[in-house]
N, CA, C and O atoms as CSV, one atom per row, in Angstrom:
chain,resi,resn,atom,element,x,y,z
A,1,UNK,N,N,0.835,-1.183,0.000
A,1,UNK,CA,C,0.000,0.000,0.000
A,1,UNK,C,C,0.877,1.243,0.000
A,1,UNK,O,O,1.903,1.295,0.679
A,2,UNK,N,N,0.467,2.229,-0.759
A,2,UNK,CA,C,1.209,3.484,-0.782
A,2,UNK,C,C,0.370,4.578,-0.148
A,2,UNK,O,O,-0.844,4.638,-0.345
A,3,UNK,N,N,1.010,5.423,0.596
A,3,UNK,CA,C,0.352,6.551,1.235
A,3,UNK,C,C,0.962,7.816,0.666
A,3,UNK,O,O,2.184,7.950,0.591
A,4,UNK,N,N,0.102,8.749,0.263
A,4,UNK,CA,C,0.595,10.001,-0.289
A,4,UNK,C,C,0.969,10.931,0.860
A,4,UNK,O,O,0.166,11.183,1.758
A,5,UNK,N,N,2.175,11.426,0.820
A,5,UNK,CA,C,2.662,12.351,1.844
A,5,UNK,C,C,3.301,13.513,1.101
A,5,UNK,O,O,4.416,13.410,0.588
A,6,UNK,N,N,2.567,14.625,1.054
A,6,UNK,CA,C,3.052,15.742,0.252
A,6,UNK,C,C,3.079,15.302,-1.199
A,6,UNK,O,O,2.066,14.841,-1.724
A,7,UNK,N,N,4.227,15.437,-1.858
A,7,UNK,CA,C,4.353,15.018,-3.250
A,7,UNK,C,C,4.996,13.639,-3.354
A,7,UNK,O,O,5.098,13.074,-4.443
A,8,UNK,N,N,5.424,13.106,-2.225
A,8,UNK,CA,C,6.092,11.811,-2.237
A,8,UNK,C,C,5.123,10.706,-1.812
A,8,UNK,O,O,4.173,10.935,-1.063
A,9,UNK,N,N,5.391,9.536,-2.303
A,9,UNK,CA,C,4.658,8.356,-1.857
A,9,UNK,C,C,5.601,7.526,-0.999
A,9,UNK,O,O,6.779,7.370,-1.322
A,10,UNK,N,N,5.088,7.015,0.060
A,10,UNK,CA,C,5.894,6.122,0.880
A,10,UNK,C,C,5.093,4.849,1.136
A,10,UNK,O,O,3.862,4.859,1.129
A,11,UNK,N,N,5.805,3.776,1.358
A,11,UNK,CA,C,5.138,2.510,1.641
A,11,UNK,C,C,4.478,2.597,3.011
A,11,UNK,O,O,5.080,3.055,3.982
A,12,UNK,N,N,3.228,2.148,3.068
A,12,UNK,CA,C,2.484,2.195,4.320
A,12,UNK,C,C,2.949,1.076,5.250
A,12,UNK,O,O,3.000,-0.090,4.858
A,13,UNK,N,N,3.280,1.437,6.457
A,13,UNK,CA,C,3.660,0.480,7.487
A,13,UNK,C,C,2.421,0.215,8.335
A,13,UNK,O,O,2.026,1.056,9.143
A,14,UNK,N,N,1.800,-0.965,8.150
A,14,UNK,CA,C,0.551,-1.249,8.842
A,14,UNK,C,C,0.696,-1.200,10.356
A,14,UNK,O,O,-0.251,-0.827,11.048
A,15,UNK,N,N,1.850,-1.565,10.883
A,15,UNK,CA,C,2.046,-1.526,12.329
A,15,UNK,C,C,2.038,-0.089,12.850
A,15,UNK,O,O,1.556,0.170,13.953
A,16,UNK,N,N,2.563,0.831,12.072
A,16,UNK,CA,C,2.655,2.213,12.519
A,16,UNK,C,C,1.452,3.039,12.067
A,16,UNK,O,O,0.938,3.850,12.837
A,17,UNK,N,N,1.000,2.845,10.836
A,17,UNK,CA,C,-0.021,3.704,10.257
A,17,UNK,C,C,-1.448,3.232,10.504
A,17,UNK,O,O,-2.392,4.008,10.358
A,18,UNK,N,N,-1.608,1.986,10.870
A,18,UNK,CA,C,-2.953,1.460,11.004
A,18,UNK,C,C,-3.060,0.674,12.299
A,18,UNK,O,O,-2.720,-0.508,12.346
A,19,UNK,N,N,-3.523,1.319,13.324
A,19,UNK,CA,C,-3.728,0.621,14.584
A,19,UNK,C,C,-5.119,0.943,15.107
A,19,UNK,O,O,-5.534,2.102,15.147
A,20,UNK,N,N,-5.814,-0.082,15.500
A,20,UNK,CA,C,-7.126,0.059,16.125
A,20,UNK,C,C,-7.162,-0.901,17.305
A,20,UNK,O,O,-6.511,-1.946,17.291
A,21,UNK,N,N,-7.925,-0.538,18.317
A,21,UNK,CA,C,-7.945,-1.330,19.540
A,21,UNK,C,C,-9.041,-2.383,19.567
A,21,UNK,O,O,-8.956,-3.356,20.316
A,22,UNK,N,N,-10.074,-2.188,18.748
A,22,UNK,CA,C,-11.212,-3.094,18.830
A,22,UNK,C,C,-11.930,-3.163,17.486
A,22,UNK,O,O,-11.729,-2.303,16.628
A,23,UNK,N,N,-12.758,-4.175,17.301
A,23,UNK,CA,C,-13.568,-4.234,16.079
A,23,UNK,C,C,-14.475,-3.010,15.936
A,23,UNK,O,O,-14.697,-2.538,14.821
A,24,UNK,N,N,-14.997,-2.494,17.038
A,24,UNK,CA,C,-15.852,-1.304,16.965
A,24,UNK,C,C,-15.077,-0.108,16.424
A,24,UNK,O,O,-15.591,0.645,15.597
A,25,UNK,N,N,-13.849,0.067,16.885
A,25,UNK,CA,C,-13.009,1.161,16.388
A,25,UNK,C,C,-12.684,0.956,14.910
A,25,UNK,O,O,-12.658,1.916,14.140
A,26,UNK,N,N,-12.437,-0.284,14.517
A,26,UNK,CA,C,-12.164,-0.621,13.120
A,26,UNK,C,C,-13.342,-0.208,12.235
A,26,UNK,O,O,-13.154,0.432,11.200
A,27,UNK,N,N,-14.551,-0.577,12.646
A,27,UNK,CA,C,-15.758,-0.257,11.873
A,27,UNK,C,C,-15.954,1.251,11.797
A,27,UNK,O,O,-16.253,1.781,10.726
A,28,UNK,N,N,-15.791,1.941,12.903
A,28,UNK,CA,C,-15.939,3.395,12.924
A,28,UNK,C,C,-14.930,4.064,12.008
A,28,UNK,O,O,-15.273,4.981,11.261
A,29,UNK,N,N,-13.689,3.609,12.064
A,29,UNK,CA,C,-12.627,4.217,11.258
A,29,UNK,C,C,-12.910,4.109,9.769
A,29,UNK,O,O,-12.528,4.988,8.997
A,30,UNK,N,N,-13.580,3.032,9.360
A,30,UNK,CA,C,-13.869,2.845,7.940
A,30,UNK,C,C,-15.289,3.238,7.566
A,30,UNK,O,O,-15.757,2.909,6.477
A,31,UNK,N,N,-15.973,3.937,8.456
A,31,UNK,CA,C,-17.289,4.475,8.137
A,31,UNK,C,C,-18.404,3.447,8.158
A,31,UNK,O,O,-19.478,3.684,7.606
A,32,UNK,N,N,-18.165,2.328,8.777
A,32,UNK,CA,C,-19.203,1.301,8.868
A,32,UNK,C,C,-20.140,1.580,10.020
A,32,UNK,O,O,-19.945,2.526,10.783
A,33,UNK,N,N,-21.165,0.745,10.141
A,33,UNK,CA,C,-22.101,0.941,11.240
A,33,UNK,C,C,-22.498,-0.362,11.932
A,33,UNK,O,O,-23.365,-0.360,12.806
A,34,UNK,N,N,-21.871,-1.472,11.549
A,34,UNK,CA,C,-22.217,-2.751,12.168
A,34,UNK,C,C,-20.950,-3.533,12.499
A,34,UNK,O,O,-20.127,-3.813,11.628
A,35,UNK,N,N,-20.814,-3.875,13.762
A,35,UNK,CA,C,-19.646,-4.614,14.225
A,35,UNK,C,C,-19.974,-6.104,14.231
A,35,UNK,O,O,-21.008,-6.515,14.756
A,36,UNK,N,N,-19.100,-6.902,13.652
A,36,UNK,CA,C,-19.269,-8.352,13.682
A,36,UNK,C,C,-18.597,-8.864,14.945
A,36,UNK,O,O,-17.386,-8.724,15.120
A,37,UNK,N,N,-19.389,-9.455,15.819
A,37,UNK,CA,C,-18.864,-9.993,17.072
A,37,UNK,C,C,-18.917,-11.510,17.115
A,37,UNK,O,O,-18.184,-12.146,17.872
A,38,UNK,N,N,-19.797,-12.089,16.289
A,38,UNK,CA,C,-20.017,-13.523,16.335
A,38,UNK,C,C,-20.235,-14.033,14.913
A,38,UNK,O,O,-20.909,-13.389,14.110
A,39,UNK,N,N,-19.655,-15.201,14.609
A,39,UNK,CA,C,-19.763,-15.790,13.275
A,39,UNK,C,C,-20.297,-17.214,13.408
A,39,UNK,O,O,-19.806,-17.996,14.222
A,40,UNK,N,N,-21.302,-17.541,12.605
A,40,UNK,CA,C,-21.804,-18.909,12.523
A,40,UNK,C,C,-21.042,-19.622,11.420
A,40,UNK,O,O,-21.015,-19.166,10.277
A,41,UNK,N,N,-20.423,-20.739,11.766
A,41,UNK,CA,C,-19.703,-21.531,10.775
A,41,UNK,C,C,-20.561,-22.734,10.429
A,41,UNK,O,O,-20.746,-23.636,11.246
A,42,UNK,N,N,-21.078,-22.738,9.221
A,42,UNK,CA,C,-21.962,-23.805,8.749
A,42,UNK,C,C,-21.152,-24.815,7.952
A,42,UNK,O,O,-21.434,-25.081,6.784
A,43,UNK,N,N,-20.151,-25.367,8.602
A,43,UNK,CA,C,-19.283,-26.366,7.983
A,43,UNK,C,C,-18.660,-27.169,9.113
A,43,UNK,O,O,-18.803,-26.820,10.284
A,44,UNK,N,N,-17.976,-28.234,8.763
A,44,UNK,CA,C,-17.322,-29.029,9.801
A,44,UNK,C,C,-15.927,-29.410,9.349
A,44,UNK,O,O,-15.490,-29.038,8.260
A,45,UNK,N,N,-15.242,-30.143,10.183
A,45,UNK,CA,C,-13.930,-30.657,9.817
A,45,UNK,C,C,-12.889,-29.586,9.589
A,45,UNK,O,O,-12.902,-28.528,10.217
A,46,UNK,N,N,-11.985,-29.892,8.670
A,46,UNK,CA,C,-10.832,-29.026,8.419
A,46,UNK,C,C,-11.251,-27.658,7.880
A,46,UNK,O,O,-10.572,-26.663,8.134
A,47,UNK,N,N,-12.355,-27.596,7.141
A,47,UNK,CA,C,-12.821,-26.300,6.629
A,47,UNK,C,C,-13.179,-25.364,7.780
A,47,UNK,O,O,-12.834,-24.183,7.750
A,48,UNK,N,N,-13.864,-25.883,8.786
A,48,UNK,CA,C,-14.230,-25.066,9.947
A,48,UNK,C,C,-12.987,-24.655,10.736
A,48,UNK,O,O,-12.880,-23.513,11.183
A,49,UNK,N,N,-12.053,-25.586,10.904
A,49,UNK,CA,C,-10.805,-25.298,11.622
A,49,UNK,C,C,-10.030,-24.192,10.911
A,49,UNK,O,O,-9.580,-23.241,11.550
A,50,UNK,N,N,-9.871,-24.311,9.595
A,50,UNK,CA,C,-9.127,-23.297,8.833
A,50,UNK,C,C,-9.798,-21.935,8.919
A,50,UNK,O,O,-9.122,-20.914,9.045
A,51,UNK,N,N,-11.114,-21.915,8.853
A,51,UNK,CA,C,-11.847,-20.652,8.949
A,51,UNK,C,C,-11.564,-19.971,10.285
A,51,UNK,O,O,-11.218,-18.790,10.323
A,52,UNK,N,N,-11.709,-20.715,11.373
A,52,UNK,CA,C,-11.477,-20.127,12.697
A,52,UNK,C,C,-10.027,-19.695,12.876
A,52,UNK,O,O,-9.763,-18.623,13.422
A,53,UNK,N,N,-9.095,-20.509,12.425
A,53,UNK,CA,C,-7.676,-20.136,12.546
A,53,UNK,C,C,-7.365,-18.858,11.774
A,53,UNK,O,O,-6.650,-17.988,12.271
A,54,UNK,N,N,-7.900,-18.745,10.566
A,54,UNK,CA,C,-7.636,-17.553,9.742
A,54,UNK,C,C,-8.193,-16.294,10.383
A,54,UNK,O,O,-7.513,-15.270,10.447
A,55,UNK,N,N,-9.421,-16.370,10.854
A,55,UNK,CA,C,-10.036,-15.190,11.464
A,55,UNK,C,C,-9.341,-14.844,12.775
A,55,UNK,O,O,-9.150,-13.667,13.080
A,56,UNK,N,N,-8.966,-15.842,13.543
A,56,UNK,CA,C,-8.252,-15.568,14.796
A,56,UNK,C,C,-6.879,-14.962,14.533
A,56,UNK,O,O,-6.440,-14.076,15.267
A,57,UNK,N,N,-6.201,-15.432,13.495
A,57,UNK,CA,C,-4.895,-14.856,13.140
A,57,UNK,C,C,-5.071,-13.392,12.755
A,57,UNK,O,O,-4.326,-12.533,13.227
A,58,UNK,N,N,-6.061,-13.098,11.894
A,58,UNK,CA,C,-6.330,-11.719,11.487
A,58,UNK,C,C,-6.673,-10.866,12.708
A,58,UNK,O,O,-6.186,-9.744,12.847
A,59,UNK,N,N,-7.505,-11.399,13.581
A,59,UNK,CA,C,-7.913,-10.671,14.777
A,59,UNK,C,C,-6.708,-10.335,15.658
A,59,UNK,O,O,-6.610,-9.231,16.194
A,60,UNK,N,N,-5.803,-11.284,15.802
A,60,UNK,CA,C,-4.609,-11.020,16.609
A,60,UNK,C,C,-3.722,-9.966,15.950
A,60,UNK,O,O,-3.212,-9.067,16.620
A,61,UNK,N,N,-3.543,-10.081,14.646
A,61,UNK,CA,C,-2.707,-9.108,13.933
A,61,UNK,C,C,-3.312,-7.711,13.975
A,61,UNK,O,O,-2.589,-6.718,14.044
A,62,UNK,N,N,-4.639,-7.636,13.935
A,62,UNK,CA,C,-5.309,-6.342,13.889
A,62,UNK,C,C,-5.504,-5.730,15.278
A,62,UNK,O,O,-5.280,-4.535,15.471
A,63,UNK,N,N,-5.922,-6.555,16.246
A,63,UNK,CA,C,-6.321,-6.037,17.555
A,63,UNK,C,C,-5.457,-6.539,18.709
A,63,UNK,O,O,-5.674,-6.152,19.857
A,64,UNK,N,N,-4.484,-7.393,18.417
A,64,UNK,CA,C,-3.645,-8.031,19.435
A,64,UNK,C,C,-4.482,-8.866,20.415
A,64,UNK,O,O,-4.141,-9.012,21.589
A,65,UNK,N,N,-5.578,-9.401,19.892
A,65,UNK,CA,C,-6.461,-10.265,20.681
A,65,UNK,C,C,-7.143,-11.218,19.707
A,65,UNK,O,O,-7.958,-10.792,18.888
A,66,UNK,N,N,-6.818,-12.492,19.789
A,66,UNK,CA,C,-7.386,-13.448,18.834
A,66,UNK,C,C,-8.834,-13.803,19.133
A,66,UNK,O,O,-9.472,-14.489,18.335
A,67,UNK,N,N,-9.365,-13.356,20.258
A,67,UNK,CA,C,-10.728,-13.728,20.656
A,67,UNK,C,C,-11.737,-12.585,20.514
A,67,UNK,O,O,-12.753,-12.581,21.210
A,68,UNK,N,N,-11.486,-11.632,19.646
A,68,UNK,CA,C,-12.443,-10.536,19.469
A,68,UNK,C,C,-13.682,-10.983,18.707
A,68,UNK,O,O,-14.739,-10.365,18.829
A,69,UNK,N,N,-13.566,-12.038,17.931
A,69,UNK,CA,C,-14.701,-12.607,17.197
A,69,UNK,C,C,-15.004,-13.963,17.815
A,69,UNK,O,O,-14.111,-14.794,17.977
A,70,UNK,N,N,-16.284,-14.184,18.161
A,70,UNK,CA,C,-16.679,-15.477,18.727
A,70,UNK,C,C,-17.243,-16.363,17.620
A,70,UNK,O,O,-17.834,-15.877,16.656
A,71,UNK,N,N,-17.050,-17.663,17.776
A,71,UNK,CA,C,-17.500,-18.620,16.770
A,71,UNK,C,C,-18.568,-19.546,17.319
A,71,UNK,O,O,-18.441,-20.095,18.413
A,72,UNK,N,N,-19.628,-19.708,16.531
A,72,UNK,CA,C,-20.673,-20.681,16.806
A,72,UNK,C,C,-20.618,-21.675,15.657
A,72,UNK,O,O,-20.636,-21.283,14.490
A,73,UNK,N,N,-20.550,-22.962,15.987
A,73,UNK,CA,C,-20.484,-23.990,14.948
A,73,UNK,C,C,-21.708,-24.891,15.017
A,73,UNK,O,O,-22.307,-25.077,16.076
A,74,UNK,N,N,-22.058,-25.436,13.881
A,74,UNK,CA,C,-23.109,-26.439,13.798
A,74,UNK,C,C,-22.454,-27.798,14.038
A,74,UNK,O,O,-21.366,-28.071,13.530
A,75,UNK,N,N,-23.132,-28.656,14.824
A,75,UNK,CA,C,-22.538,-29.936,15.199
A,75,UNK,C,C,-23.556,-31.061,15.037
A,75,UNK,O,O,-24.652,-31.006,15.595
A,76,UNK,N,N,-23.184,-32.071,14.275
A,76,UNK,CA,C,-24.024,-33.259,14.125
A,76,UNK,C,C,-23.683,-34.255,15.235
A,76,UNK,O,O,-22.625,-34.148,15.855
A,77,UNK,N,N,-24.559,-35.214,15.490
A,77,UNK,CA,C,-24.224,-36.261,16.468
A,77,UNK,C,C,-22.930,-36.998,16.100
A,77,UNK,O,O,-22.165,-37.392,16.980
A,78,UNK,N,N,-22.694,-37.178,14.808
A,78,UNK,CA,C,-21.469,-37.846,14.356
A,78,UNK,C,C,-20.227,-37.032,14.716
A,78,UNK,O,O,-19.208,-37.592,15.118
A,79,UNK,N,N,-20.315,-35.709,14.569
A,79,UNK,CA,C,-19.188,-34.833,14.926
A,79,UNK,C,C,-18.913,-34.890,16.433
A,79,UNK,O,O,-17.760,-34.939,16.860
A,80,UNK,N,N,-19.987,-34.882,17.229
A,80,UNK,CA,C,-19.824,-34.969,18.686
A,80,UNK,C,C,-19.185,-36.289,19.088
A,80,UNK,O,O,-18.281,-36.326,19.923
A,81,UNK,N,N,-19.664,-37.373,18.486
A,81,UNK,CA,C,-19.129,-38.697,18.809
A,81,UNK,C,C,-17.646,-38.786,18.459
A,81,UNK,O,O,-16.870,-39.421,19.174
A,82,UNK,N,N,-17.259,-38.149,17.358
A,82,UNK,CA,C,-15.860,-38.168,16.911
A,82,UNK,C,C,-14.992,-37.185,17.697
A,82,UNK,O,O,-13.773,-37.157,17.531
A,83,UNK,N,N,-15.632,-36.369,18.564
A,83,UNK,CA,C,-14.901,-35.356,19.326
A,83,UNK,C,C,-14.069,-34.473,18.388
A,83,UNK,O,O,-12.876,-34.262,18.603
A,84,UNK,N,N,-14.726,-33.970,17.352
A,84,UNK,CA,C,-14.067,-33.215,16.286
A,84,UNK,C,C,-13.348,-31.973,16.811
A,84,UNK,O,O,-13.839,-31.284,17.704
A,85,UNK,N,N,-12.183,-31.706,16.242
A,85,UNK,CA,C,-11.325,-30.585,16.651
A,85,UNK,C,C,-12.043,-29.242,16.544
A,85,UNK,O,O,-11.883,-28.386,17.414
A,86,UNK,N,N,-12.829,-29.047,15.491
A,86,UNK,CA,C,-13.467,-27.747,15.299
A,86,UNK,C,C,-14.436,-27.420,16.435
A,86,UNK,O,O,-14.656,-26.247,16.740
A,87,UNK,N,N,-15.015,-28.442,17.062
A,87,UNK,CA,C,-15.926,-28.205,18.182
A,87,UNK,C,C,-15.147,-27.641,19.368
A,87,UNK,O,O,-15.620,-26.731,20.048
A,88,UNK,N,N,-13.968,-28.174,19.612
A,88,UNK,CA,C,-13.122,-27.696,20.716
A,88,UNK,C,C,-12.692,-26.247,20.505
A,88,UNK,O,O,-12.540,-25.493,21.466
A,89,UNK,N,N,-12.499,-25.864,19.248
A,89,UNK,CA,C,-12.036,-24.505,18.941
A,89,UNK,C,C,-13.146,-23.463,19.048
A,89,UNK,O,O,-12.871,-22.280,19.253
A,90,UNK,N,N,-14.396,-23.899,18.911
A,90,UNK,CA,C,-15.528,-22.970,18.886
A,90,UNK,C,C,-15.852,-22.451,20.282
A,90,UNK,O,O,-15.500,-23.065,21.289
A,91,UNK,N,N,-16.527,-21.310,20.318
A,91,UNK,CA,C,-16.985,-20.745,21.583
A,91,UNK,C,C,-18.319,-21.358,22.007
A,91,UNK,O,O,-18.585,-21.530,23.196
A,92,UNK,N,N,-19.145,-21.682,21.030
A,92,UNK,CA,C,-20.458,-22.293,21.270
A,92,UNK,C,C,-20.756,-23.242,20.125
A,92,UNK,O,O,-20.187,-23.126,19.039
A,93,UNK,N,N,-21.663,-24.189,20.381
A,93,UNK,CA,C,-22.113,-25.032,19.279
A,93,UNK,C,C,-23.618,-25.223,19.331
A,93,UNK,O,O,-24.244,-25.127,20.387
A,94,UNK,N,N,-24.185,-25.497,18.156
A,94,UNK,CA,C,-25.611,-25.731,18.006
A,94,UNK,C,C,-25.784,-27.128,17.430
A,94,UNK,O,O,-25.264,-27.414,16.351
A,95,UNK,N,N,-26.512,-28.012,18.135
A,95,UNK,CA,C,-26.747,-29.354,17.589
A,95,UNK,C,C,-27.656,-29.286,16.360
A,95,UNK,O,O,-28.646,-28.555,16.346
A,96,UNK,N,N,-27.308,-30.052,15.340
A,96,UNK,CA,C,-28.117,-30.157,14.122
A,96,UNK,C,C,-28.293,-31.640,13.799
A,96,UNK,O,O,-27.545,-32.476,14.306
A,97,UNK,N,N,-29.280,-31.973,12.957
A,97,UNK,CA,C,-29.490,-33.379,12.611
A,97,UNK,C,C,-28.276,-33.978,11.909
A,97,UNK,O,O,-27.539,-33.282,11.211
A,98,UNK,N,N,-28.084,-35.267,12.105
A,98,UNK,CA,C,-27.003,-35.974,11.428
A,98,UNK,C,C,-27.427,-36.417,10.042
A,98,UNK,O,O,-28.464,-36.002,9.524
A,99,UNK,N,N,-26.613,-37.257,9.461
A,99,UNK,CA,C,-26.924,-37.797,8.142
A,99,UNK,C,C,-26.345,-36.969,7.025
A,99,UNK,O,O,-25.369,-36.243,7.213
A,100,UNK,N,N,-26.960,-37.081,5.841
A,100,UNK,CA,C,-26.443,-36.371,4.659
A,100,UNK,C,C,-26.448,-34.848,4.853
A,100,UNK,O,O,-27.200,-34.314,5.668
A,101,UNK,N,N,-25.598,-34.168,4.090
A,101,UNK,CA,C,-25.454,-32.711,4.213
A,101,UNK,C,C,-26.746,-31.939,3.999
A,101,UNK,O,O,-26.904,-30.849,4.548
A,102,UNK,N,N,-27.674,-32.477,3.214
A,102,UNK,CA,C,-28.919,-31.726,3.005
A,102,UNK,C,C,-29.748,-31.665,4.293
A,102,UNK,O,O,-30.723,-30.916,4.360
A,103,UNK,N,N,-29.372,-32.445,5.316
A,103,UNK,CA,C,-30.021,-32.364,6.629
A,103,UNK,C,C,-29.376,-31.316,7.525
A,103,UNK,O,O,-29.962,-30.934,8.538
A,104,UNK,N,N,-28.197,-30.848,7.181
A,104,UNK,CA,C,-27.462,-29.983,8.100
A,104,UNK,C,C,-26.648,-28.907,7.385
A,104,UNK,O,O,-27.146,-27.798,7.189
A,105,UNK,N,N,-25.419,-29.203,6.993
A,105,UNK,CA,C,-24.499,-28.179,6.480
A,105,UNK,C,C,-24.886,-27.601,5.123
A,105,UNK,O,O,-24.417,-26.522,4.763
A,106,UNK,N,N,-25.720,-28.287,4.373
A,106,UNK,CA,C,-26.172,-27.768,3.078
A,106,UNK,C,C,-27.637,-27.343,3.126
A,106,UNK,O,O,-28.235,-27.050,2.090
A,107,UNK,N,N,-28.209,-27.308,4.311
A,107,UNK,CA,C,-29.614,-26.944,4.479
A,107,UNK,C,C,-29.708,-25.446,4.774
A,107,UNK,O,O,-29.568,-25.016,5.919
A,108,UNK,N,N,-29.944,-24.671,3.736
A,108,UNK,CA,C,-29.939,-23.208,3.857
A,108,UNK,C,C,-30.999,-22.727,4.839
A,108,UNK,O,O,-30.740,-21.816,5.626
A,109,UNK,N,N,-32.185,-23.320,4.806
A,109,UNK,CA,C,-33.244,-22.900,5.735
A,109,UNK,C,C,-32.818,-23.117,7.184
A,109,UNK,O,O,-33.064,-22.262,8.035
A,110,UNK,N,N,-32.193,-24.233,7.468
A,110,UNK,CA,C,-31.705,-24.524,8.818
A,110,UNK,C,C,-30.626,-23.526,9.232
A,110,UNK,O,O,-30.640,-23.022,10.355
A,111,UNK,N,N,-29.705,-23.247,8.340
A,111,UNK,CA,C,-28.609,-22.313,8.633
A,111,UNK,C,C,-29.153,-20.918,8.942
A,111,UNK,O,O,-28.730,-20.286,9.910
A,112,UNK,N,N,-30.084,-20.441,8.126
A,112,UNK,CA,C,-30.674,-19.113,8.346
A,112,UNK,C,C,-31.447,-19.092,9.664
A,112,UNK,O,O,-31.376,-18.115,10.410
A,113,UNK,N,N,-32.184,-20.163,9.951
A,113,UNK,CA,C,-32.930,-20.248,11.208
A,113,UNK,C,C,-31.984,-20.167,12.408
A,113,UNK,O,O,-32.251,-19.440,13.365
A,114,UNK,N,N,-30.897,-20.903,12.355
A,114,UNK,CA,C,-29.910,-20.875,13.444
A,114,UNK,C,C,-29.304,-19.479,13.578
A,114,UNK,O,O,-29.165,-18.963,14.687
A,115,UNK,N,N,-28.948,-18.878,12.462
A,115,UNK,CA,C,-28.345,-17.539,12.487
A,115,UNK,C,C,-29.287,-16.517,13.115
A,115,UNK,O,O,-28.838,-15.615,13.822
A,116,UNK,N,N,-30.578,-16.649,12.867
A,116,UNK,CA,C,-31.551,-15.724,13.455
A,116,UNK,C,C,-31.759,-15.999,14.942
A,116,UNK,O,O,-31.924,-15.064,15.725
A,117,UNK,N,N,-31.754,-17.264,15.337
A,117,UNK,CA,C,-31.989,-17.621,16.738
A,117,UNK,C,C,-30.829,-17.250,17.645
A,117,UNK,O,O,-31.045,-16.906,18.806
A,118,UNK,N,N,-29.592,-17.313,17.135
A,118,UNK,CA,C,-28.423,-17.152,18.017
A,118,UNK,C,C,-28.316,-15.744,18.603
A,118,UNK,O,O,-28.120,-15.718,19.818
A,119,UNK,N,N,-28.401,-14.659,18.024
A,119,UNK,CA,C,-28.232,-14.264,16.623
A,119,UNK,C,C,-26.767,-13.976,16.288
A,119,UNK,O,O,-25.958,-13.662,17.161
A,120,UNK,N,N,-26.459,-14.091,15.015
A,120,UNK,CA,C,-25.112,-13.743,14.543
A,120,UNK,C,C,-25.227,-12.613,13.556
A,120,UNK,O,O,-24.216,-12.152,13.025
């Protein structure tokens, strides 16, 4: 990123030029009006783990706190029985029906219903 300073351009140092203490400050600084505090992850396994790790890494780099965003995951009986890693990483979980994905992770109506009930 380049920042214009007078007639010269200099490379932007994110550590020095861009610091915010919280997600609320981040949203305010960029003219937003809604702070994301909680995310519903409608996936399981390694995809859910990677999602949480990526967001936590970004959160730590941005706010020096990896827990500024909370995660709610959907969990099938099979996932619970397997003691899946993504469940341990989440802040909360919501039980969903087991079986094929159209019963749970690919069921858009179920996902929207959960998102409204939590709310996220």
